[in-house]
C-alpha positions as CSV (number, residue, x, y, z in Angstrom):
1,M,-7.8,-15.8,7.7
2,P,-4.2,-16.4,8.9
3,A,-3.1,-14.6,12.1
4,M,-1.4,-11.2,11.6
5,S,2.3,-11.7,12.2
6,D,4.5,-9.2,14.0
7,L,7.6,-10.9,12.6
8,P,9.0,-9.4,9.4
9,T,10.2,-11.6,6.6
10,A,13.5,-11.1,4.8
11,V,13.5,-10.8,1.0
12,L,16.1,-13.3,-0.1
13,G,16.6,-11.9,-3.6
14,L,15.5,-9.2,-6.0
15,Y,15.4,-9.8,-9.8
16,A,14.8,-7.7,-12.9
17,G,15.3,-8.2,-16.6
18,G,14.7,-6.9,-20.1
19,V,12.7,-8.3,-23.0
20,A,14.4,-11.0,-25.2
21,P,13.2,-13.9,-27.5
22,L,12.1,-17.0,-25.7
23,G,11.2,-20.4,-27.2
24,G,10.4,-19.9,-30.8
25,G,11.4,-16.2,-30.8
26,R,8.5,-14.9,-28.8
27,P,9.5,-11.9,-26.7
28,S,9.5,-12.4,-22.9
29,A,11.0,-10.8,-19.8
30,I,10.7,-14.0,-17.7
31,V,14.5,-14.4,-17.6
32,K,15.8,-12.0,-14.9
33,R,19.1,-11.3,-13.2
34,A,19.8,-10.9,-9.5
35,L,20.1,-7.3,-8.3
36,S,22.6,-6.1,-5.7
37,G,22.6,-3.0,-3.7
38,E,19.7,-0.5,-3.5
39,V,17.2,-0.3,-6.3
40,A,14.5,2.3,-7.0
41,L,11.0,0.9,-6.7
42,S,8.2,3.0,-8.3
43,A,4.5,2.5,-9.2
44,L,5.6,0.5,-12.3
45,G,8.0,-1.7,-10.5
46,L,11.8,-2.1,-10.0
47,A,14.2,0.1,-12.0
48,G,15.5,-1.9,-14.9
49,D,12.6,-4.4,-15.0
50,A,10.5,-4.8,-18.1
51,Q,7.4,-6.7,-19.4
52,A,6.9,-8.0,-22.9
53,D,3.1,-8.0,-22.7
54,R,1.5,-5.5,-20.3
55,R,-1.9,-7.2,-20.8
56,L,-0.6,-10.1,-18.7
57,H,2.1,-8.7,-16.5
58,G,3.2,-5.3,-15.1
59,G,1.3,-2.1,-14.7
60,P,0.2,-0.4,-11.5
61,D,-1.8,-3.4,-10.2
62,K,1.0,-5.9,-11.0
63,A,4.1,-3.9,-10.4
64,L,6.0,-6.4,-8.3
65,H,5.8,-10.2,-8.3
66,Q,6.8,-12.2,-5.2
67,F,7.3,-16.0,-5.3
68,P,7.9,-18.2,-2.2
69,S,11.2,-20.1,-2.4
70,E,9.4,-22.9,-0.6
71,H,7.6,-23.8,-3.8
72,Y,10.7,-24.7,-5.8
73,P,11.3,-28.1,-4.1
74,R,7.6,-28.9,-4.6
75,L,7.8,-28.1,-8.3
76,A,11.1,-30.1,-8.6
77,Q,9.4,-33.1,-7.1
78,A,6.6,-32.9,-9.6
79,F,8.9,-32.2,-12.5
80,P,12.2,-34.0,-11.7
81,A,13.6,-33.7,-15.2
82,I,14.0,-29.9,-14.7
83,G,14.7,-30.0,-11.0
84,E,18.2,-28.4,-11.3
85,L,16.7,-25.4,-13.2
86,L,14.1,-24.7,-10.5
87,A,15.9,-22.2,-8.4
88,P,14.9,-18.8,-6.8
89,G,14.8,-16.1,-9.4
90,S,14.2,-18.4,-12.4
91,I,10.4,-18.3,-12.7
92,G,10.2,-14.6,-13.5
93,E,9.7,-13.3,-10.0
94,N,11.0,-9.9,-8.8
95,M,11.2,-11.1,-5.2
96,S,12.0,-14.4,-3.5
97,S,11.2,-15.1,0.1
98,L,11.2,-17.7,2.8
99,G,8.3,-17.8,5.3
100,M,5.5,-16.3,3.3
101,T,3.1,-18.5,1.2
102,E,-0.4,-18.2,-0.2
103,A,-1.6,-19.7,3.1
104,T,-0.1,-16.8,5.2
105,V,-0.8,-13.7,3.0
106,C,-4.1,-12.0,2.3
107,L,-5.6,-9.9,-0.4
108,G,-5.2,-6.2,0.4
109,D,-2.3,-6.8,2.9
110,V,0.0,-3.7,3.1
111,Y,3.7,-4.2,3.8
112,S,6.7,-1.9,4.4
113,F,9.6,-2.9,2.2
114,G,12.7,-0.8,2.6
115,A,11.6,2.8,2.1
116,A,8.5,1.7,0.2
117,R,5.0,0.6,1.0
118,I,3.4,-2.1,-1.1
119,Q,-0.1,-3.7,-1.2
120,L,-0.9,-7.3,-2.2
121,T,-3.4,-7.1,-5.1
122,Q,-3.8,-10.5,-6.7
123,P,-2.3,-13.9,-7.5
124,R,-0.1,-14.5,-10.5
125,S,-1.9,-16.3,-13.4
126,P,0.8,-18.6,-14.8
127,C,1.0,-18.6,-18.6
128,G,2.7,-20.8,-21.2
129,K,5.9,-18.8,-21.1
130,I,6.7,-20.7,-17.9
131,D,6.6,-24.0,-19.8
132,R,8.8,-22.6,-22.5
133,R,11.3,-21.1,-20.0
134,Y,12.0,-24.6,-18.5
135,G,11.0,-26.8,-21.5
136,A,8.4,-28.5,-19.4
137,D,4.9,-28.9,-20.7
138,G,2.2,-28.7,-18.0
139,L,4.2,-26.8,-15.4
140,A,2.1,-23.6,-15.6
141,R,-1.1,-25.7,-15.4
142,Y,0.2,-27.6,-12.4
143,M,1.1,-24.3,-10.6
144,Q,-2.4,-23.0,-11.2
145,Q,-4.1,-26.2,-10.0
146,Q,-1.9,-26.3,-6.9
147,G,-2.3,-22.6,-6.1
148,C,1.5,-22.1,-5.9
149,C,1.8,-19.1,-8.2
150,G,3.1,-16.3,-6.0
151,W,1.4,-12.9,-6.0
152,Y,1.5,-9.3,-7.2
153,Y,1.8,-6.0,-5.4
154,R,0.9,-2.4,-6.3
155,V,3.3,0.2,-5.0
156,L,1.5,2.7,-2.6
157,E,4.7,4.6,-1.9
158,G,7.9,4.3,-3.8
159,G,11.4,4.2,-2.4
160,R,14.8,2.5,-2.4
161,V,14.7,-1.3,-1.7
162,R,17.3,-4.1,-1.6
163,A,17.7,-7.8,-1.2
164,G,18.0,-8.7,2.5
165,A,15.5,-6.0,3.5
166,S,12.5,-7.0,5.5
167,L,8.8,-7.1,4.6
168,A,6.7,-6.1,7.6
169,L,3.0,-6.4,7.6
170,L,1.4,-3.0,8.4
171,E,-2.3,-3.4,7.6
172,R,-4.7,-6.3,7.2
173,E,-8.4,-6.0,6.8
174,H,-10.7,-7.6,9.4
175,E,-11.7,-11.1,8.1
176,A,-9.3,-10.7,5.1
177,L,-9.2,-13.6,2.7
178,S,-5.9,-15.5,2.2
179,L,-4.7,-16.3,-1.2
180,A,-5.0,-20.0,-0.4
181,E,-8.7,-19.4,0.2
182,F,-9.0,-17.4,-3.0
183,H,-7.5,-20.3,-5.0
184,A,-9.8,-22.8,-3.3
185,T,-12.8,-20.7,-4.2
186,L,-11.7,-20.6,-7.9
187,R,-11.4,-24.4,-7.9
188,E,-14.9,-25.0,-6.5
189,A,-17.6,-25.7,-9.1
190,R,-20.2,-23.8,-7.1
191,P,-18.5,-21.8,-4.4
192,P,-20.6,-20.1,-1.7
193,L,-22.4,-17.2,-3.4
194,A,-21.6,-14.9,-0.4
195,R,-17.9,-15.6,-0.7
196,L,-18.0,-15.0,-4.4
197,E,-20.0,-11.8,-4.0
198,R,-17.4,-10.6,-1.5
199,L,-14.5,-11.3,-3.9
200,A,-16.4,-9.6,-6.7
201,G,-16.5,-6.5,-4.6
202,M,-12.9,-6.4,-3.7
203,E,-11.5,-3.4,-5.7
204,V,-8.0,-4.3,-4.7
205,L,-8.0,-7.2,-7.2
206,G,-8.0,-4.9,-10.2
207,A,-10.3,-4.7,-13.2
208,E,-9.3,-7.9,-14.9
209,W,-10.0,-10.2,-11.9
210,L,-13.2,-8.3,-11.0
211,K,-14.6,-8.8,-14.5
212,K,-13.9,-12.6,-14.3
213,L,-15.4,-12.9,-10.8
214,R,-18.5,-10.8,-11.6
215,N,-19.1,-12.8,-14.8
216,R,-18.9,-16.0,-12.9
217,L,-21.2,-14.7,-10.1
218,A,-23.7,-13.6,-12.7
219,W,-23.7,-17.0,-14.3
220,L,-24.1,-18.8,-11.0
221,L,-27.0,-16.5,-10.0
222,R,-28.7,-17.3,-13.3
223,H,-28.3,-21.1,-12.8
224,T,-29.1,-21.4,-9.1
């Protein structure tokens, strides 16, 4: 578990967008614009933001997506042909930041953000729309394999927020699990059952992740 930091992290940018055709006419809201000034944040996300498929994105457990700006140079190195396109705000995130990564944040973390309070719920699961957004086959798969996907928040208390405001960590559970540890567990063929049991009991993850983890745990228990 990473140490709890007293130092707030500034949000470099806020982004929102509507639904439009993407690559073959399929609807997507991955293309977003930078927001200026104060914006209302509610249980369903930023005012003016939309999602084309609520099965995969959006909703109370995935109201706000944060993506570390540190990941963009890493992605550009792996996919140099699209390096110029890989800039903060381009991968469909609502928030870009510097100083927070999967290694430093934990499931269940609660942050203050402007007048709002938000809770980290789960990692993003990259889909093929990322590949179509940049015209780069394999980018989403690479992000998943490397565990550099960003994460989602639920909104515990809405309020006005803006780019440049700080994220300050308010609460972290004792022995909380970092997102880097979560990704490492998913990559293991046979992760420790105790760790998987712990994850399968973390209600903060939401119904979709809990179903996946509990199904995997049940399979491993049958084949141990």
